[in-house]
Every structure is written in C-alpha cells, then in structure tokens.
C-alpha positions in Angstrom: -0.1 0.3 0.1 3.0 2.6 0.8 4.6 1.4 -2.7 1.0 2.5 -4.5 0.6 5.9 -2.5 4.2 7.0 -2.9 3.8 6.4 -6.8 0.5 7.9 -6.8 2.7 11.1 -5.6 5.8 11.1 -7.8 2.9 10.6 -10.5 0.8 13.1 -9.9 4.4 15.6 -9.2 5.3 14.9 -12.8 2.4 15.5 -13.9 1.4 18.4 -11.8 5.3 19.8 -13.9 3.6 18.7 -16.9 1.2 21.3 -17.2 2.9 24.2 -15.0 2.7 27.4 -17.4 4.9 30.3 -16.5 2.4 33.0 -18.8 0.3 35.2 -18.8 -2.8 36.7 -20.6 -3.9 40.2 -21.0 -7.2 41.5 -21.3 -9.0 44.7 -22.4 -12.3 46.6 -22.6 -14.5 49.9 -23.0 -15.5 52.2 -21.4 -19.0 53.1 -23.6 -17.6 56.7 -23.8 -13.6 55.8 -24.8 -13.0 57.6 -27.8 -10.4 55.1 -27.9 -11.8 51.9 -29.3 -12.4 49.7 -32.9 -15.5 51.7 -33.9 -13.3 55.2 -33.3 -11.0 54.4 -35.5 -10.5 56.6 -38.4 -10.9 53.6 -40.8 -10.3 50.1 -40.2 -7.0 49.4 -41.7 -5.2 48.8 -38.1 -4.8 45.8 -35.6 -3.8 45.8 -32.1 -0.1 45.4 -31.2 0.0 44.4 -27.0 3.0 45.3 -25.1 4.8 43.9 -21.7 6.9 44.4 -19.1 7.8 42.5 -16.0 9.6 44.5 -13.7 10.6 42.6 -10.2 10.3 45.8 -8.0 11.5 43.6 -5.0 15.3 43.2 -6.8 15.1 45.8 -9.1 15.3 44.0 -11.9 14.1 44.2 -15.3 12.8 40.7 -16.5 11.2 40.9 -19.9 14.2 42.7 -22.6 12.9 43.2 -25.0 9.7 43.9 -23.9 8.1 41.0 -26.0 4.5 42.8 -28.0 1.6 40.8 -29.5 -0.4 41.3 -32.2 -4.3 41.1 -33.1 -6.9 42.2 -34.2 -9.6 44.4 -33.5 -12.2 42.3 -33.1 -10.5 40.4 -30.4 -10.5 41.0 -26.6 -7.6 39.3 -25.0 -3.8 38.1 -26.1 -1.1 34.9 -24.2 2.1 35.7 -23.8 4.1 32.3 -23.5 6.8 31.1 -21.6 9.9 31.9 -23.5 8.2 35.7 -24.1 7.8 36.5 -19.6 11.0 35.0 -19.7 10.9 34.2 -16.0 11.2 30.8 -15.9 15.1 30.5 -15.3 14.7 33.7 -13.1 12.1 32.3 -10.4 14.7 29.2 -10.0 17.2 31.3 -9.1 18.5 32.5 -5.1 17.4 36.0 -5.0 17.7 38.3 -1.9 14.2 39.1 -1.4 12.1 36.7 -2.6 10.7 38.2 -5.9 7.7 40.6 -6.2 6.2 40.7 -9.8 4.9 44.6 -11.3 2.9 43.3 -15.5 2.2 46.3 -17.3 1.0 45.8 -20.6 0.1 48.6 -23.1 -2.7 47.7 -25.9 -2.3 49.9 -28.3 -4.6 50.5 -32.3 -1.7 50.4 -34.6 -2.4 51.4 -38.5 -1.2 48.3 -41.0 1.2 50.7 -43.5 2.6 53.3 -41.3 2.9 51.5 -37.9 2.0 54.5 -36.5 -0.3 54.2 -32.8 -3.1 56.5 -33.0 -3.9 55.3 -29.5 -3.7 52.8 -26.7 -4.1 52.5 -22.8 -1.9 50.6 -20.0 -2.8 48.6 -17.5 -0.5 47.0 -15.1 -0.9 44.8 -11.6 1.7 44.9 -8.7 2.9 42.4 -6.1 2.5 39.1 -8.2 4.4 36.1 -7.2 6.7 33.0 -9.7 3.8 30.8 -8.1 1.0 33.2 -9.4 3.1 32.4 -12.9 3.8 28.9 -12.6 -0.3 28.5 -11.9 -0.6 30.7 -15.7 -2.6 33.0 -12.8 -1.4 36.3 -13.6 -3.7 38.4 -15.7 -3.5 42.1 -16.4 -6.4 44.0 -17.4 -6.7 46.7 -19.4 -9.5 49.4 -19.7 -9.7 52.4 -22.1 -11.3 55.1 -20.5 
C-alpha cells in the first residue's frame, strides 16, 4: 500500500510539472464613452499591438528585455504571452536577495497597418505578482480604455 501511495505521489508531482505554464494573459475592455476603441478608428486599416513589461520590484530587476509584443485583430479582447515571452522560469529558479515581487504592465495600442503609427493606446498594471502565480498561469493584466 505504501508503494502505491508513493507511486501516485510521484505521478501527480510529475503531471503537475508538465502542466506548469509560466505564462500570463492580457485582457482589454472599452468603456461606453471611450474615444479609443475600434469603432472610433478613422478606418479599419489597423491592428492591435500588446506590449508586456515585467519588472521584479523587490530586487530591482527588469525581466522582459526586450518587451515582447503580440499582434491581434480589432475583434479580439485578449492575448496570451507564452513562457518564452514572459522570461520568468529561469529567473524564478535562481536565488534572490528578496522574494521576487513582479510588476506587470501591459500597453494595448491601435497601430496603423501601413504606417505602423499608433493611433491611441491604454495601459494596465498589476503589482505584487509572485513566481507561483506565474507558474500556475494566474497572472492576468486588465486594460481599460476610458
């Protein structure tokens, strides 16, 4: 019976590590009177660019360098940044003077397809995020266009 319990424990630990993500999501919404929304663009010749910045405030370390950028269609309301884009797995495996506490900032911008000029944008930020929260894919950065 002990062997069975030990085997199950090892299996569960191994399975949990397979599903670890180290990722995060950015979501965005538009207030009803927002002057920065797909409906307010001068044309539909735009796309959305989402820039992610992760900084360890406890240890004064910039994590994302360069900041990753995802591109989405005007009809989207969220984007997913992968483990490789978040760049946290290896960092969280290191020893630090202080327990990491991440500030995660997202910029969501409407960018013209041809000129690559930004028409308008909004920022969102969450603070105090931990390695465990990234490991468990529990980091979501909400951005609200006012």
